[in-house]
All heavy atoms as an XYZ file, in Angstrom:
813
protein
N       0.831     -1.177      0.000
C       0.000      0.000      0.000
C       0.876      1.240      0.000
O       1.985      1.224      0.497
C      -0.907      0.034      1.233
C      -1.920     -1.036      1.244
S      -3.194     -0.567      2.421
C      -4.213     -1.996      2.214
N       0.328      2.301     -0.491
C       1.077      3.548     -0.555
C       1.214      4.144      0.832
O       0.360      3.975      1.693
C       0.357      4.536     -1.470
N       2.273      4.908      1.029
C       2.503      5.490      2.340
C       1.539      6.627      2.631
O       1.447      7.082      3.753
C       3.943      5.999      2.452
O       4.165      7.006      1.478
N       0.805      7.083      1.620
C      -0.154      8.166      1.831
C      -1.555      7.645      2.092
O      -2.520      8.363      1.949
C      -0.159      9.094      0.609
O      -0.622      8.369     -0.522
N      -1.686      6.372      2.470
C      -3.013      5.829      2.745
C      -3.608      6.543      3.941
O      -2.925      6.956      4.859
C      -2.949      4.329      3.000
O      -2.221      4.074      4.165
N      -4.914      6.686      3.931
C      -5.576      7.436      4.984
C      -5.973      6.514      6.127
O      -6.091      5.315      5.976
C      -6.801      8.153      4.421
O      -7.721      7.204      3.954
N      -6.210      7.132      7.277
C      -6.673      6.377      8.436
C      -8.153      6.098      8.289
O      -8.800      6.572      7.373
C      -6.402      7.189      9.719
O      -7.229      8.323      9.746
N      -8.712      5.333      9.211
C     -10.121      4.972      9.126
C     -11.031      6.168      9.346
O     -12.223      6.089      9.113
C     -10.442      3.869     10.128
O     -10.238      4.333     11.429
N     -10.487      7.300      9.796
C     -11.317      8.479      9.968
C     -11.505      9.214      8.657
O     -12.222     10.195      8.601
C     -10.715      9.414     11.024
O      -9.446      9.874     10.589
N     -10.876      8.743      7.569
C     -11.090      9.311      6.256
C     -10.169     10.461      5.906
O     -10.355     11.094      4.885
N      -9.195     10.764      6.743
C      -8.271     11.845      6.455
C      -6.864     11.290      6.409
O      -6.590     10.199      6.886
C      -8.356     12.938      7.536
O      -7.949     12.374      8.787
C      -9.755     13.497      7.653
N      -5.964     12.085      5.843
C      -4.576     11.658      5.742
C      -3.838     11.853      7.060
O      -2.782     11.263      7.259
C      -3.876     12.431      4.627
N      -4.374     12.661      7.952
C      -3.698     12.896      9.227
C      -4.066     11.807     10.223
O      -5.137     11.206     10.141
C      -4.079     14.274      9.779
O      -5.454     14.336     10.012
N      -3.205     11.555     11.192
C      -3.503     10.516     12.180
C      -4.643     10.945     13.105
O      -4.927     12.133     13.254
C      -2.196     10.383     12.959
C      -1.500     11.676     12.778
C      -1.912     12.185     11.423
N      -5.282      9.975     13.701
C      -6.342     10.281     14.669
C      -5.714     10.970     15.880
O      -4.498     10.994     16.040
C      -7.079      9.012     15.082
S      -6.151      7.894     16.142
N      -6.557     11.522     16.725
C      -6.063     12.248     17.891
C      -5.250     11.394     18.839
O      -4.266     11.863     19.416
N      -5.636     10.134     18.992
C      -4.900      9.245     19.887
C      -3.507      8.955     19.328
O      -2.514      9.029     20.050
C      -5.666      7.949     20.100
N      -3.452      8.631     18.038
C      -2.151      8.343     17.420
C      -1.279      9.593     17.366
O      -0.059      9.516     17.514
C      -2.343      7.759     16.026
S      -3.046      6.090     16.058
N      -1.909     10.737     17.161
C      -1.149     11.993     17.176
C      -0.558     12.206     18.563
O       0.613     12.568     18.699
C      -2.047     13.155     16.791
C      -1.310     14.480     16.793
C      -2.199     15.588     16.338
N      -2.362     15.457     14.891
C      -3.068     16.277     14.148
N      -3.709     17.290     14.707
N      -3.162     16.116     12.859
N      -1.342     11.981     19.606
C      -0.844     12.143     20.970
C       0.277     11.156     21.263
O       1.272     11.501     21.894
C      -1.979     11.963     21.982
C      -1.530     12.067     23.403
C      -1.341     13.308     23.995
C      -1.264     10.934     24.157
C      -0.907     13.408     25.305
C      -0.827     11.024     25.464
C      -0.653     12.267     26.036
N       0.109      9.920     20.816
C       1.109      8.873     21.064
C       2.290      8.944     20.109
O       3.242      8.179     20.247
C       0.450      7.494     20.957
C      -0.642      7.206     21.986
C      -1.376      5.918     21.633
C      -0.057      7.134     23.387
N       2.190      9.825     19.113
C       3.228     10.015     18.093
C       3.549      8.716     17.366
O       4.695      8.291     17.253
C       4.485     10.615     18.706
C       4.249     11.995     19.241
C       5.497     12.598     19.780
N       5.182     13.937     20.283
C       6.053     14.714     20.866
N       7.294     14.318     21.031
N       5.683     15.900     21.284
N       2.484      8.089     16.892
C       2.655      6.870     16.122
C       1.820      6.955     14.849
O       0.925      7.791     14.733
C       2.272      5.641     16.936
C       0.802      5.534     17.251
C       0.510      4.300     18.074
N      -0.922      4.090     18.211
C      -1.473      3.249     19.029
N      -0.719      2.507     19.807
N      -2.775      3.122     19.092
N       2.112      6.068     13.919
C       1.380      6.040     12.662
C      -0.017      5.479     12.908
O      -0.188      4.483     13.596
C       2.124      5.175     11.650
C       1.489      5.163     10.289
C       2.301      4.355      9.313
C       1.623      4.363      7.964
N       2.379      3.598      6.986
N      -1.006      6.123     12.318
C      -2.386      5.681     12.457
C      -2.702      4.744     11.297
O      -2.657      5.139     10.138
C      -3.323      6.884     12.447
S      -5.018      6.482     12.879
N      -3.016      3.504     11.608
C      -3.310      2.509     10.579
C      -4.787      2.527     10.218
O      -5.600      3.121     10.927
C      -2.915      1.099     11.066
O      -3.701      0.785     12.220
C      -1.431      1.034     11.412
N      -5.130      1.866      9.141
C      -6.529      1.830      8.696
C      -7.438      1.101      9.687
O      -8.633      1.328      9.717
C      -6.633      1.200      7.311
C      -6.390     -0.274      7.300
N      -5.128     -0.817      7.375
C      -7.246     -1.316      7.243
C      -5.213     -2.134      7.363
N      -6.498     -2.470      7.283
N      -6.881      0.248     10.523
C      -7.692     -0.485     11.506
C      -7.472      0.012     12.938
O      -7.722     -0.714     13.900
C      -7.419     -1.984     11.413
C      -5.965     -2.335     11.678
O      -5.108     -1.425     11.661
O      -5.682     -3.521     11.895
N      -7.069      1.257     13.080
C      -6.819      1.843     14.401
C      -8.100      1.821     15.242
O      -9.146      2.307     14.819
C      -6.316      3.279     14.236
S      -6.086      4.145     15.803
N      -8.021      1.258     16.426
C      -9.175      1.140     17.315
C      -9.626      2.505     17.834
O     -10.794      2.702     18.172
C      -8.868      0.174     18.502
C     -10.117     -0.122     19.325
C      -7.780      0.743     19.397
C     -11.063     -1.073     18.670
N      -8.717      3.477     17.870
C      -9.024      4.789     18.415
C      -9.578      5.775     17.387
O     -10.251      6.733     17.758
C      -7.774      5.404     19.046
C      -7.195      4.610     20.180
C      -5.896      4.145     20.127
C      -7.944      4.324     21.312
C      -5.360      3.424     21.173
C      -7.420      3.598     22.361
C      -6.118      3.143     22.299
N      -9.301      5.576     16.111
C      -9.637      6.552     15.067
C     -11.103      6.980     15.044
O     -11.378      8.173     14.914
C      -9.196      6.033     13.707
N     -12.067      6.070     15.179
C     -13.463      6.527     15.115
C     -13.885      7.420     16.287
O     -14.885      8.121     16.197
C     -14.270      5.225     15.151
C     -13.327      4.150     14.772
C     -11.983      4.600     15.224
N     -13.126      7.429     17.358
C     -13.563      8.106     18.574
C     -12.729      9.325     18.942
O     -13.154     10.129     19.779
C     -13.567      7.119     19.742
C     -14.165      5.799     19.339
C     -13.381      4.676     19.159
C     -15.527      5.699     19.063
C     -13.923      3.466     18.747
C     -16.083      4.505     18.638
C     -15.276      3.393     18.484
O     -15.829      2.216     18.057
N     -11.556      9.450     18.356
C     -10.664     10.573     18.672
C     -10.234     11.222     17.364
O      -9.271     10.799     16.733
C      -9.437     10.097     19.456
C      -9.795      9.424     20.743
C      -9.820      8.042     20.837
C     -10.136     10.161     21.859
C     -10.158      7.401     22.015
C     -10.489      9.529     23.050
C     -10.489      8.151     23.122
N     -10.959     12.264     16.964
C     -10.647     12.963     15.723
C      -9.299     13.647     15.784
O      -8.699     13.809     16.849
N      -8.814     14.076     14.636
C      -7.491     14.690     14.592
C      -7.473     16.091     15.190
O      -6.421     16.585     15.566
C      -6.971     14.734     13.148
O      -7.849     15.494     12.344
N      -8.632     16.728     15.335
C      -8.672     18.089     15.877
C      -8.687     18.100     17.409
O      -7.742     18.521     18.044
C      -9.907     18.824     15.340
C      -9.905     18.984     13.831
C      -8.737     19.792     13.318
O      -8.389     20.810     13.957
O      -8.162     19.400     12.290
N      -9.769     17.652     18.022
C      -9.909     17.693     19.476
C      -9.414     16.420     20.139
O      -9.296     16.347     21.353
C     -11.361     17.962     19.873
C     -12.285     16.761     19.867
C     -12.684     16.230     18.499
O     -12.263     16.752     17.476
N     -13.486     15.191     18.463
N      -9.126     15.405     19.357
C      -8.754     14.100     19.886
C      -7.541     14.039     20.789
O      -7.571     13.357     21.821
N      -6.438     14.728     20.441
C      -5.258     14.618     21.308
C      -5.512     15.076     22.741
O      -5.084     14.419     23.685
C      -4.224     15.509     20.615
C      -4.624     15.507     19.177
C      -6.124     15.451     19.197
N      -6.223     16.169     22.911
C      -6.501     16.659     24.269
C      -7.416     15.703     25.014
O      -7.218     15.427     26.201
C      -7.122     18.052     24.195
N      -8.429     15.188     24.332
C      -9.368     14.241     24.943
C      -8.657     12.939     25.307
O      -8.878     12.373     26.380
C     -10.500     13.968     23.958
C     -11.583     13.060     24.449
C     -12.654     12.920     23.365
C     -13.695     11.901     23.704
N     -14.660     11.724     22.610
N      -7.780     12.483     24.421
C      -7.084     11.227     24.663
C      -6.009     11.363     25.739
O      -5.696     10.385     26.425
C      -6.457     10.705     23.364
C      -5.853      9.347     23.511
C      -6.664      8.220     23.561
C      -4.484      9.177     23.618
C      -6.116      6.953     23.720
C      -3.925      7.925     23.771
C      -4.748      6.806     23.824
N      -5.446     12.544     25.912
C      -4.369     12.745     26.890
C      -4.810     12.334     28.294
O      -4.067     11.649     29.005
C      -3.908     14.199     26.866
N      -6.008     12.743     28.683
C      -6.504     12.389     30.024
C      -6.719     10.884     30.133
O      -6.371     10.272     31.148
C      -7.807     13.134     30.309
N      -7.278     10.286     29.096
C      -7.525      8.837     29.101
C      -6.215      8.069     29.209
O      -6.087      7.128     29.986
C      -8.305      8.434     27.835
C      -9.718      9.000     27.913
C      -8.342      6.925     27.660
C     -10.521      8.831     26.646
N      -5.217      8.503     28.445
C      -3.910      7.836     28.476
C      -3.246      7.997     29.845
O      -2.661      7.045     30.371
C      -3.018      8.407     27.378
C      -1.638      7.838     27.372
N      -1.390      6.500     27.133
C      -0.434      8.409     27.566
C      -0.080      6.287     27.178
N       0.505      7.438     27.444
N      -3.372      9.184     30.421
C      -2.739      9.441     31.718
C      -3.340      8.568     32.822
O      -2.629      8.040     33.667
C      -2.883     10.917     32.086
C      -2.223     11.291     33.382
C      -2.324     12.775     33.642
C      -1.610     13.141     34.935
N      -1.669     14.584     35.200
N      -4.650      8.394     32.795
C      -5.326      7.660     33.863
C      -5.306      6.151     33.633
O      -4.999      5.376     34.536
C      -6.778      8.165     34.027
C      -7.538      7.318     35.037
C      -6.786      9.626     34.455
N      -5.644      5.728     32.409
C      -5.831      4.297     32.150
C      -4.731      3.651     31.311
O      -4.547      2.441     31.383
C      -7.173      4.065     31.445
C      -8.348      4.516     32.246
C      -9.091      5.605     31.852
C      -8.721      3.849     33.402
C     -10.186      6.030     32.584
C      -9.805      4.258     34.143
C     -10.536      5.357     33.737
N      -4.044      4.426     30.493
C      -3.031      3.879     29.592
C      -3.640      3.468     28.263
O      -4.734      2.894     28.226
N      -2.946      3.758     27.192
C      -3.451      3.472     25.848
C      -3.655      1.975     25.634
O      -4.659      1.552     25.055
C      -2.495      4.028     24.795
N      -2.742      1.172     26.088
C      -2.832     -0.272     25.883
C      -4.055     -0.850     26.588
O      -4.779     -1.675     26.015
C      -1.561     -0.961     26.381
O      -1.656     -2.344     26.225
N      -4.299     -0.429     27.816
C      -5.455     -0.932     28.564
C      -6.764     -0.532     27.898
O      -7.693     -1.338     27.808
C      -5.422     -0.425     30.004
C      -4.315     -1.051     30.806
O      -3.893     -2.169     30.534
N      -3.823     -0.330     31.789
N      -6.848      0.705     27.432
C      -8.076      1.172     26.781
C      -8.271      0.444     25.459
O      -9.387      0.056     25.115
C      -8.045      2.703     26.588
C      -9.243      3.177     25.783
C      -8.019      3.390     27.947
N      -7.195      0.217     24.737
C      -7.284     -0.517     23.477
C      -7.811     -1.929     23.712
O      -8.726     -2.387     23.012
C      -5.907     -0.581     22.811
O      -5.939     -1.396     21.677
N      -7.266     -2.614     24.696
C      -7.722     -3.974     25.023
C      -9.192     -3.973     25.455
O      -9.955     -4.862     25.083
C      -6.861     -4.569     26.137
C      -5.456     -4.888     25.712
C      -4.632     -5.342     26.903
C      -3.163     -5.420     26.568
N      -2.357     -5.722     27.764
N      -9.573     -2.975     26.233
C     -10.953     -2.870     26.690
C     -11.908     -2.659     25.515
O     -12.932     -3.329     25.405
C     -11.090     -1.721     27.682
C     -12.485     -1.446     28.216
C     -12.958     -2.598     29.086
C     -12.501     -0.158     29.006
N     -11.565     -1.747     24.614
C     -12.431     -1.468     23.474
C     -12.572     -2.676     22.553
O     -13.637     -2.885     21.973
C     -11.914     -0.260     22.687
C     -12.058      1.092     23.382
C     -11.418      2.182     22.547
C     -13.509      1.402     23.685
N     -11.530     -3.455     22.427
C     -11.608     -4.643     21.578
C     -12.566     -5.689     22.140
O     -13.094     -6.510     21.393
C     -10.220     -5.245     21.385
C      -9.286     -4.455     20.461
C      -7.875     -5.034     20.510
C      -9.825     -4.439     19.038
N     -12.816     -5.659     23.439
C     -13.727     -6.621     24.066
C     -15.181     -6.166     24.033
O     -16.074     -6.934     24.366
C     -13.307     -6.867     25.519
C     -11.977     -7.544     25.650
C     -11.567     -7.722     27.099
O     -12.198     -7.205     28.014
N     -10.500     -8.465     27.319
N     -15.411     -4.922     23.638
C     -16.757     -4.354     23.623
C     -17.310     -4.434     22.207
O     -16.594     -4.143     21.245
C     -16.715     -2.889     24.109
C     -16.232     -2.849     25.560
C     -18.071     -2.218     23.973
C     -15.984     -1.456     26.084
N     -18.567     -4.813     22.035
C     -19.159     -4.843     20.689
C     -19.065     -3.459     20.030
O     -19.235     -2.441     20.721
C     -20.620     -5.220     20.937
C     -20.634     -5.869     22.276
C     -19.521     -5.257     23.061
N     -18.781     -3.403     18.735
C     -18.590     -2.112     18.053
C     -19.729     -1.113     18.252
O     -19.473      0.081     18.380
C     -18.454     -2.502     16.578
C     -17.904     -3.892     16.617
C     -18.532     -4.525     17.834
N     -20.969     -1.572     18.331
C     -22.079     -0.634     18.489
C     -22.130     -0.016     19.887
O     -22.795      1.008     20.087
C     -23.421     -1.304     18.144
C     -23.810     -2.394     19.094
N     -23.332     -3.681     18.971
C     -24.616     -2.383     20.185
C     -23.834     -4.425     19.953
N     -24.619     -3.668     20.696
N     -21.430     -0.594     20.854
C     -21.392     -0.049     22.213
C     -20.143      0.792     22.482
O     -20.046      1.434     23.528
C     -21.445     -1.182     23.238
C     -22.794     -1.855     23.296
O     -23.805     -1.200     22.958
O     -22.846     -3.044     23.671
N     -19.198      0.802     21.577
C     -17.929      1.493     21.814
C     -18.042      3.012     21.955
O     -17.349      3.582     22.803
C     -16.925      1.136     20.714
C     -16.441     -0.288     20.840
C     -15.477     -0.649     19.741
N     -15.173     -2.069     19.786
C     -14.572     -2.730     18.836
N     -14.179     -2.101     17.737
N     -14.341     -4.024     18.961
N     -18.885      3.687     21.169
C     -18.958      5.151     21.364
C     -19.363      5.530     22.790
O     -18.784      6.453     23.375
C     -20.017      5.594     20.346
C     -19.974      4.551     19.283
C     -19.670      3.271     20.008
N     -20.320      4.831     23.347
C     -20.734      5.113     24.722
C     -19.625      4.753     25.715
O     -19.415      5.451     26.713
C     -22.008      4.346     25.058
C     -22.639      4.732     26.373
C     -23.187      6.151     26.374
O     -23.607      6.654     25.329
O     -23.188      6.761     27.457
N     -18.916      3.680     25.449
C     -17.797      3.286     26.322
C     -16.704      4.347     26.302
O     -16.156      4.699     27.354
C     -17.241      1.936     25.879
N     -16.390      4.866     25.127
C     -15.355      5.906     25.019
C     -15.795      7.159     25.767
O     -14.995      7.768     26.485
C     -15.034      6.212     23.542
C     -14.176      7.459     23.422
C     -14.325      5.037     22.903
N     -17.059      7.542     25.626
C     -17.557      8.718     26.339
C     -17.466      8.517     27.847
O     -17.073      9.431     28.584
C     -18.998      9.007     25.927
N     -17.795      7.329     28.315
C     -17.736      7.023     29.738
C     -16.299      7.010     30.248
O     -16.000      7.554     31.319
C     -18.408      5.655     30.013
O     -19.744      5.707     29.527
C     -18.400      5.321     31.486
N     -15.401      6.404     29.482
C     -13.986      6.364     29.863
C     -13.416      7.771     29.910
O     -12.663      8.119     30.831
C     -13.198      5.465     28.894
C     -13.618      4.006     29.071
C     -11.693      5.620     29.097
C     -13.135      3.085     27.964
N     -13.773      8.606     28.932
C     -13.282      9.989     28.902
C     -13.799     10.774     30.111
O     -13.054     11.539     30.738
C     -13.703     10.670     27.599
N     -15.072     10.576     30.450
C     -15.647     11.261     31.610
C     -14.949     10.829     32.896
O     -14.589     11.660     33.733
C     -17.147     10.973     31.686
C     -17.834     11.719     32.795
C     -18.219     13.041     32.621
C     -18.084     11.113     34.020
C     -18.850     13.745     33.642
C     -18.704     11.803     35.044
C     -19.091     13.113     34.850
O     -19.695     13.799     35.865
N     -14.747      9.531     33.055
C     -14.081      9.028     34.260
C     -12.637      9.515     34.329
O     -12.144      9.850     35.405
C     -14.136      7.508     34.301
C     -13.423      6.896     35.485
C     -14.004      7.244     36.845
O     -15.206      7.547     36.933
O     -13.250      7.215     37.839
N     -11.956      9.551     33.191
C     -10.565     10.016     33.186
C     -10.479     11.471     33.629
O      -9.618     11.825     34.448
C      -9.957      9.840     31.794
N     -11.367     12.323     33.105
C     -11.373     13.730     33.527
C     -11.686     13.852     35.015
O     -11.073     14.647     35.724
C     -12.395     14.531     32.709
C     -11.918     14.932     31.350
C     -10.771     15.934     31.403
O     -10.347     16.406     32.451
N     -10.241     16.232     30.245
N     -12.626     13.065     35.481
C     -12.986     13.102     36.900
C     -11.833     12.620     37.770
O     -11.595     13.172     38.855
C     -14.236     12.260     37.140
N     -11.109     11.605     37.322
C      -9.964     11.085     38.090
C      -8.827     12.094     38.145
O      -8.094     12.146     39.137
C      -9.444      9.784     37.493
C     -10.319      8.618     37.762
C     -10.047      8.048     39.132
N     -11.098      7.099     39.472
C     -11.276      6.592     40.658
N     -10.477      6.904     41.646
N     -12.254      5.753     40.879
N      -8.667     12.881     37.097
C      -7.626     13.913     37.116
C      -7.995     15.006     38.117
O      -7.147     15.481     38.863
C      -7.393     14.473     35.699
C      -6.667     13.413     34.864
C      -6.597     15.770     35.736
C      -6.508     13.744     33.412
N      -9.287     15.360     38.166
C      -9.739     16.377     39.112
C      -9.767     15.857     40.545
O      -9.473     16.599     41.477
C     -11.132     16.871     38.716
C     -11.138     17.650     37.428
C     -12.537     18.007     36.974
O     -13.527     17.664     37.612
N     -12.626     18.689     35.841
N     -10.140     14.604     40.730
C     -10.219     14.002     42.062
C      -9.689     12.570     41.974
O     -10.435     11.631     41.698
C     -11.671     13.998     42.553
C     -11.795     13.558     44.004
O     -10.873     12.892     44.528
O     -12.831     13.874     44.617
N      -8.370     12.395     42.195
C      -7.754     11.071     42.003
C      -8.299      9.974     42.909
O      -8.218      8.803     42.574
C      -6.274     11.319     42.320
C      -6.081     12.778     42.166
C      -7.387     13.417     42.508
N      -8.873     10.321     44.046
C      -9.370      9.318     44.974
C     -10.764      8.832     44.586
O     -11.005      7.634     44.451
C      -9.371      9.855     46.421
C      -9.993      8.852     47.371
C      -7.961     10.200     46.857
N     -11.690      9.749     44.392
C     -13.079      9.377     44.157
C     -13.514      9.407     42.696
O     -14.498      8.766     42.335
C     -14.011     10.278     44.976
C     -13.899     10.045     46.453
C     -13.251     10.956     47.277
C     -14.430      8.902     47.032
C     -13.142     10.739     48.636
C     -14.323      8.669     48.393
C     -13.679      9.599     49.187
O     -13.569      9.372     50.527
N     -12.839     10.159     41.868
C     -13.217     10.228     40.462
C     -14.637     10.736     40.299
O     -15.052     11.698     40.956
N     -15.420     10.085     39.439
C     -16.798     10.550     39.185
C     -17.719     10.294     40.365
O     -18.789     10.888     40.451
C     -17.352      9.942     37.908
S     -17.635      8.185     37.986
N     -17.324      9.466     41.299
C     -18.142      9.220     42.487
C     -18.264     10.500     43.308
O     -19.295     10.736     43.947
C     -17.567      8.058     43.327
C     -18.320      7.882     44.627
C     -17.590      6.782     42.513
N     -17.266     11.370     43.250
C     -17.347     12.655     43.946
C     -18.508     13.477     43.404
O     -19.203     14.160     44.166
C     -16.037     13.418     43.802
N     -18.758     13.417     42.093
C     -19.901     14.119     41.503
C     -21.212     13.538     42.027
O     -22.153     14.270     42.310
C     -19.876     14.009     39.974
C     -18.692     14.647     39.340
N     -18.487     16.008     39.327
C     -17.647     14.115     38.685
C     -17.376     16.280     38.705
N     -16.838     15.144     38.299
N     -21.259     12.231     42.168
C     -22.467     11.571     42.671
C     -22.734     11.991     44.115
O     -23.870     12.297     44.484
C     -22.356     10.041     42.539
C     -22.285      9.649     41.067
C     -23.509      9.339     43.246
C     -21.902      8.212     40.808
N     -21.680     12.017     44.939
C     -21.842     12.453     46.324
C     -22.373     13.878     46.388
O     -23.267     14.185     47.178
C     -20.512     12.371     47.084
C     -20.045     10.981     47.376
C     -18.700     10.725     47.541
C     -20.932      9.923     47.509
C     -18.252      9.438     47.820
C     -20.498      8.638     47.795
C     -19.150      8.403     47.948
N     -21.832     14.754     45.556
C     -22.273     16.151     45.524
C     -23.744     16.248     45.143
O     -24.508     16.990     45.763
C     -21.415     16.961     44.532
O     -20.052     16.872     44.923
C     -21.832     18.420     44.502
N     -24.140     15.493     44.132
C     -25.535     15.512     43.698
C     -26.464     14.943     44.761
O     -27.571     15.444     44.966
C     -25.692     14.748     42.387
C     -25.046     15.399     41.170
C     -25.087     14.444     39.977
C     -25.725     16.714     40.833
N     -26.020     13.903     45.454
C     -26.848     13.312     46.510
C     -27.096     14.305     47.640
O     -28.165     14.311     48.237
C     -26.188     12.051     47.064
C     -26.348     10.850     46.172
C     -25.670      9.618     46.758
O     -24.747      9.717     47.558
N     -26.141      8.453     46.339
N     -26.104     15.130     47.933
C     -26.262     16.116     48.997
C     -27.223     17.228     48.592
O     -27.792     17.886     49.458
C     -24.909     16.700     49.390
C     -24.033     15.675     50.082
C     -22.647     16.201     50.381
O     -22.304     17.312     50.011
N     -21.852     15.386     51.064
N     -27.422     17.412     47.289
C     -28.333     18.443     46.806
C     -29.786     17.964     46.793
O     -30.702     18.771     46.753
C     -27.938     18.892     45.403
C     -26.610     19.599     45.369
C     -26.174     19.921     43.954
O     -26.916     19.735     42.997
N     -24.950     20.403     43.825
N     -29.997     16.650     46.825
C     -31.340     16.096     46.795
C     -31.914     16.162     48.200
O     -31.284     15.716     49.172
C     -31.319     14.631     46.314
C     -32.701     14.007     46.390
C     -30.774     14.559     44.907
N     -33.139     16.691     48.341
C     -33.746     16.736     49.690
C     -33.921     15.308     50.238
O     -34.246     14.373     49.506
C     -35.117     17.379     49.441
C     -35.008     18.055     48.126
C     -33.968     17.325     47.338
N     -33.722     15.163     51.530
C     -33.788     13.838     52.132
C     -35.185     13.254     52.101
O     -35.342     12.045     52.246
C     -33.279     13.884     53.591
O     -34.052     14.867     54.305
C     -31.828     14.195     53.653
N     -36.211     14.057     51.914
C     -37.573     13.525     51.859
C     -37.736     12.563     50.676
O     -38.491     11.597     50.758
C     -38.612     14.663     51.792
C     -40.007     14.141     52.059
C     -38.559     15.379     50.461
C     -41.007     15.218     52.384
N     -37.031     12.808     49.584
C     -37.103     11.928     48.431
C     -36.368     10.610     48.681
O     -36.707      9.600     48.127
C     -36.539     12.598     47.182
C     -37.364     13.753     46.707
C     -36.820     15.016     46.613
C     -38.695     13.577     46.355
C     -37.571     16.088     46.171
C     -39.451     14.638     45.909
C     -38.905     15.900     45.814
N     -35.364     10.642     49.508
C     -34.595      9.441     49.784
C     -35.319      8.520     50.759
O     -35.127      7.308     50.725
C     -33.207      9.818     50.331
C     -32.321     10.598     49.373
C     -31.019     10.992     50.070
C     -32.025      9.799     48.127
N     -36.129      9.070     51.621
C     -36.842      8.265     52.606
C     -38.031      7.561     51.957
O     -38.281      6.403     52.219
C     -37.302      9.139     53.792
C     -36.098      9.697     54.526
C     -38.184      8.338     54.738
C     -36.433     10.733     55.571
N     -38.729      8.274     51.061
C     -39.842      7.810     50.282
C     -40.648      6.774     50.859
O     -41.531      6.152     50.824
């Protein structure tokens, strides 16, 4: 194949994950559909810092393709939450929301 072959995102530039990792983006890149070349590097940076690229790649390969977009969104949310609060992550948001709910609804 020619060296100018495009990635699975349809562009000649690497996906955001491959750009962040400074590697060549192949046509079967697991990250390309979820991390565009524009905003992808910043989004992937948090995921890589918290979970590692290899772990996320292995995880995505175990998830059915139709469920992967939601998995990526969830992983990205958790990664951002873990950077803000390394101990509790997104659970800190849940605790905050629970404190805002009147206790009358919880007793029900």
